[in-house]
N, C-alpha and C positions, 0 to 999 in steps of 0.2 A: 566419843567414843567408850561402851559400854567397861567398866573396870575388870570383869571376868573375864570377857574377851581379851584386852590387852594383856592381862596377865598370863594367859594361855599361850599367847601369842610369843611373849617374851620367852616364856619358858621353852618353848619350841624352836625358837631362833637361835638361843646361847648354845656355845658347849661348855662342859662344866669344867673340863683340865684347863692347865695352866699354859698348854702348847700354842704357838703362837693362833694359828688358825682359830680356837675357840677364844684366845685372846679378843681376836679381831671381831669376833661375833657378840661377845660380850660388849665391845664397844659400841657397836653398831645397835645392839639394843637400848644403850644407856641414850643413845642418839635419836632413835626412835620415842623412848621416852620423853625426851626435851621437846622433839618437834609435836606429841600430843598431849602435852602437859603432865604428865604422870612419870616425870624422870626418880622421884623417890620410889617407886613402885618397882620402875626398871632396876635400880640399884639394889632394891631388897630380894629382886628375883635372882640378880648375880651374883649375891652374896650366900643366899641359900643354896645354890646349885654349886657353889666352889665350897660352901663348906660338908653339902653332902658328897662331893667327890672326896675331900680329903679324910672325912669318914670311913668311907669305902676303902680309899686305899691304905688307911692305918690297921683297918680290921684287917684286910687282907695279908699287910706284912706280920702282921701279930699271928695271924692264922698258918703263915709261913713259919714263922720262928716257932711256934708251938712244934711244928716238927721237926724242927731242928734241934728243939730240947730233947727229943725221944731218943735220939742217936745223934749228939753231936760229932761223934768221930767220923762219920761219912758226908756230913754237910758242911761243917765249919773248918775251915783252912786254920794254919797255926796263927795267921796275923788277926783272926775274925772273932767276934766274942759277941755272946750274946747282951753284954750290957751296953755295947758301943751301938748294935744294932737297934735297940730299946731306946738309946739315946738319939736315936737318927728318927726312929719313927714318933716318938713324943716332940719332936724339933727344939730339945734342948741342948 
């Protein structure tokens, strides 16, 4: 199978998020790669898709956080803080 065709098929096959349905499609893509001798490429496609999703999610959270910084009283509750939210976004 042509490598570019296989890569594009894998990109279209998988979901990018970590929800259960997308995880099943990612596993199916890896199984597809095993069956066609391109397991490393399949794992790479899944890895790139997950990273792009995580980057989008982090940038969206930071954008939302910037709106909070402008008017903290209207968005932030007494137990919520920007430091806690930034810690959540960075995953530390």
